[in-house]
N, C-alpha and C positions, 0 to 999 in steps of 0.2 A: 941180348945176354940172357943166360939161363935164370929163371925165377925160383928161388928157394923159399920154402916155407920159413917164417920168422919166429914161430913159437912152437913149443913142444906140445901145446894143447891141441894142435891140429895134426893128425898123423899124415905123413907124407908117403908118396909112392911115386915110382918112375913112370913117367908119361910115355906110353908106348905108341899110341896113334892119336891123331885129331881129324875128326870128319866134320864137314859143314854141310847140313841139309837145309834146302830151301833157297839157296842162292842161285841167281841167273846171270847177274851182271858182273859178279866177282868170282875168281876161282878159289878153290879151297886154300891154295897157298896164300892168296891175298888175305882171306879171312884170318888164317893162322897168323900171318905177320901183324895184322891189326889188333889181334887178341894179345899178342906179346908173349905167347908161350912157345916153348922149344921141346920137341920130342927128345926124350932122353933125360930131361931135367926132373928134379924131385919136386912134386907139387902137392899141396894140401888143399882143402876145401876153400880156404880164404883166397888161395892163388886162382882157382877156378872162378869164384865170384868176381874177383878183381879183373880177370880176364872178360868176363861177360860185361862188366860195367864199361870196361874200355870200348868194347863193340857198341854199346849203346851210345857212349859219348861222341863217336864218330858221326852220328846223325844218319848213318847209312842203313840202319835198321830200325824198324818200328816195333819189333818184337824180338827179344833175345832170351832163349831158355838153353839149358844144357843138360845132358845126362851122361852118366859114366858107369862103366863096369870096372869093378876091381877083380883082377885075376892074380893068379901066383906070380906071374912075370911082371905085373904092373897094372896101370890104369889106362883104360880106353875111353876116350872122350869123344862126345858128339854135341856140336852145337846145332840147335834147332832155331832157324832164323826166319824172319820175314823182312824182306828188303823194303825200305822206306821209299816213297815216290821221289823221283828226282826231277829237277827243272833245268833248263838251259842256263849255262853261265853266260852272262852278258858283260863285256868289259867296255865301260862308258868312255872316260876320259884318260886312257892310257894309249896314246896314239903312236908310241915309238916302237910298238911290236905288233906284228900281224897275230890273228887268231891263232894261226899254226905255230908261230914262235911261242906264244903264251902256253899253248897245249903242250908243246914239247917240254917246256921248262917245268910245267905242272907234273907231267908224266914221269919225270926223272925222279920225283920224289913220291908221287902217288900213281903207281902204274896202272891202276884201274880207271884213271880219269878218262872219261869219253865225251867231254864237252857239257856233261850235265853234273849237277851236284844236289845234295839234299837241301831242304829249306833252312837247315840250321845245324849247329854242332861242330865238332873239332875239325871235320873235314873242311868246311868253309873257312875256319880260321887259318888252316894250313894253307889253302890256296891263296888267301889274302897275303899271308907271310911270304910265300913263294914269289908272288908278283911284286910285294914290296922290295924284296931283296933283288929282284931282276931289275927293277928301276933304279935301285941304288948303285947297280953296276955301271949304269950310264951317268952317274954323277948327280943324281938327285936324291936327297934324303926326304922321304915323305912316308905316309902310311896309307895303305889301301884298306877301305872300308866296304862292307857289303850290306845289302838289304834286299828283301823280296818286293818286286814291283810288278804291275801289269805288264805284260808283253807289249812293247811299243808297236810291233808289227804283226801281231797275231793273237791267237786265243791263248788263254792261261796266264801264267806268271813266269818270270825269270829271276835269277838271283844276279842283281846288279853289283858289279865290283867297280869301285871308282876311287879316285884321289880325292881327299876331302880338303886338302890345305894348299893346293897349287892351282893357280889360275893361268890357263893357257888360252890363246886367241887363235881363231882361224883367220889367217892372213889373206888367203884366197882359196877359191875352190874351182878346180877344173875338171872337165868331163872327157871321158875317152872317145865319145862320139863327136866328130867335128860338126855334125849337123846342128848340135845344140848351140854352137856359137852364134848362129843366126836367129835363134829363137828369142823374139822380143818378149814373149810371154814369161820365159824362164828368166830373162835379165830383170824383169820387174821385180822378181822375187828373190834375187840373189843377196839383197841386203838383209834378208832374214837369217843368213848364216854367215856371210863374210863379215869379219870384224867383230863377230860375237865370241862368247866364251866357248871353248872347243868342248863338244860333247858328241859322242858317237850317236846318242839317242837323237840329238837335235838333227844331225845330218841324215840319220836314217828316216826319220819322219819327213825331213824335207824331200828326200828322194821318193818316199811313198806318196806324198801329198801333192808336190809340185812337178816332180820330173816324170814319174811312172805314168801318170795320166796322159802325157804328151805322146807316149808310145802306144798305150792302150787304145786311144782313140784313132790311131792310124793302123790298127790291126797287128801291132807287135805284141802279141798276147804272151809271148814268152821272153820278153826283153829281160836280160839279167843286168841289175844295177849293183855295182859294188861287188864286195864291201870296200869302203873307203880306205885309201892308202896314204901314208905320209912319206913323202919323198924328201928327205933331208940330205944335204950335202955337207961335206966337211968331216972332221974326225968324230967318229962315233963315240970315242971315249971322253970327249970333252962335255961340258955341261950343256944340256939340250937347250934349244931356243924357247922362248915363250911364244913366239909368232909362228904359227904352223901352217904350210901349205898343204892342202888336201887335194887328192887326185881320185876321182871316182871312175874305175874302169866300167865300161858299158858294152854289152854285146846284145844288139837289137834283135838279132834272130830274123826268121822270115815273117812276112806279112801273111796273116791268115784270113781266110774267106769264110763266110757264113754258109752252113750246110744244114740249117734247120734245127727244130727242137721237137722232142717227143715227150709227152706229158702222161704221167700216170697217177692214180689216186684221186683225180679230180671229178666231181659230178655237179658242182655249183657253177663253175666257169668251164666253158668248153676250151679244148686246146686251141681252136681257132681264135677265140677271143684272147687268150693269153699270148699266143704267138704274135697277134697284132700289136700287143703292148711292147713287144721288142722292137718292131719297126724296121726289120731287115728281111730282105728276100735272098733266096740262094745266090751265091756268086757275089754278093756285096762284100766289101771289106768288113771284117768282124770288128766293129767298134767295141772295145772292152768296156768303156765307160757306159755306152748305152745298154749293153748286156747287163752290167751290174745294176743300172738304174731300172731295168726292166723287172728284175727280181722284187725290187722294192715296190714298184708299181702293181705287181701281182698281189703282193702281200697287202697293199692298200686296198685293192678291189675286194679282197676278202673282208678286210676290216670294215669296209663300207657296208657290207651286208651282214655284219654282226659277227663274223667268224674271228674272234679274237685269239683263238689258239691255233689258227692255221699256221703250217710251216711249209716253206718253199726250199726244197733241197735240190739245187742243180749240181750236176756232175758233167764236166767237160770231157769230150772225147776228141782228141786231136789226131788228124791224119798228117804225119809229118812228111809224107811223100807228096801228096796232093796240097798240102798246106791249107787244109780246111778244118774247121772246127764245128762240132754239132753238140748238142746238149741233151741229156736225159734229165728230166725234172720230175721228182717225186713230190706230190702234194699230199699233206696230211691236213685235212680240213677241220676235224674236230666239229663242234656243234655251234649253232648260232646263239648269240646271247640277246636277252632283252633287257631293257634299262629298268632298273628297279627304283632307287632313290638317290637324291642329290644331299650330300652333307657338306655344311659350310662352317668354317670357323674364321674368327678374325675380322668379320665385317659387321657393320650395324644392322640393326633390323631393317632400316629403310634401304640400305644397299642390297641386303639379302633379298628383299622383295623385288628389286629391279632385276637382279641376276636370275631369279627363278622365273620371272616374266620373260626373259630373254633366252632362256635356256631352250635349245632347239630340238630336244628329244623328250617325248611324253612318256611317262611311266607305262611300262608294258608294251612299248613299241620296240621294234628290232634296234639294238644299239648300233648307230652309224658312227663309227670311229672317225670318219671324215668330219662330220658335224662337230664331234667332240674336240677334235684338234683345232677346228676353225675357231671355235669360241675360246679356247685356251689362247690362240694367237691374239685374239681381240682384248682378251684381259691383260695380256702382256704389253701390247703395242698400241691398240686403239681402245682403251678403256671407255671413252666417250660413247662408242658404239653399243655399249652394254648399259653403263650407268647414266647416259645422257648428260644432263647438266648438274647431276649430284656430285659434289666434291667428294671424292674417294682417295685416300692416300695409303698406298702399300708399295713395297719394294719387289716383292716376289710372290709367287702363287705356287705353293706345293700342290701337286695333283697325284692322286692315286686310283687305280681301278681295283675294285674288290670283286673278283668273279667267283661264282659258286657253280661248279661244273655240274652238280646234281640237279640243281633247280633251273640252270640256264639263265640265271640273272646276274647283272652286274650293277654294283653301286659306284658312284663317284664321290670322292672325297676331296674337297678343295680347302687349302689353309692359306690365308692371306697374311703376309708378314710385312 
């Protein structure tokens, strides 16, 4: 509806055009709709500021400014915008609708919705309200809440939308690949999800931690798991059940074979040495779990030599016709660190003396991260190997490395609690 200036203190003019500069994910028309202005309406300065405020409140913009020109025929307005970062929307315990159905419902109200949302603001409130109404259409009165959480399956964060006051249970979980029916290893873990409170996150983590490794170790490097589906029978307009059967579609894809690794950026460790850590020769089934473990072993080899800042960056190259995989791995070695000093808090002088005597790295020596991690393990699991017969009581050991890239020294801080 047109916005009219409400006081005579602010002169009004006919709004002739509205432009939006700086937008990439929204169209100018979408920005205009969010601003709540209409070309042809009479507006004053208060109306322009109110429109800018509405854009800020959406959470879609990190910076909102506007400029205008007054001409004889009216006012020409330009919004100068910086879009805020967006994160994926993640629908946790809303099992009655697929991600596609939820997206369609949201786009009917918010046409710019693309599966991502800002970290806060009116847009997130609106998404939660839309999903709440959608659930109500299926006979459940509840409220959808949201919060930013770490991405359960990757890097960064997601905006999690979930029902706060409804408890649903996973009645059973079935998989689209019949081969899993005979997996004793998988059946040993099904109790981690079946009969538990329904949560998409729980299911996704189960797939990532228990199911996907079964495929990776057999060379199914591109197996697609999920997304989980709810297959309910009966009248969809009736109240939904509390016990939910979950079906996970699975497409194993082809088995890939190993075709070698090419290394770059390495001077401390040879490509031959690092390839040996992978433990596969050309033509072997590409064990995805062994490949991932190999990158960790390479990192550990650098840490063993004091290269605490070393980075291992592998990039897979798939040949989908030959069903082979090779890797290009870039190594950023950094510099080696030497051990500086050990700082201790929370232990008695006698215990400190024992620990310093057992400390495996001398000041000025290359800092061997393997030895460091070994003594941490002893402090946590076999304290008698450090303190011998001295009674020492603590529940946890906080540990920090303080590196100085300029001097190449690293100090260790341990806090006993």
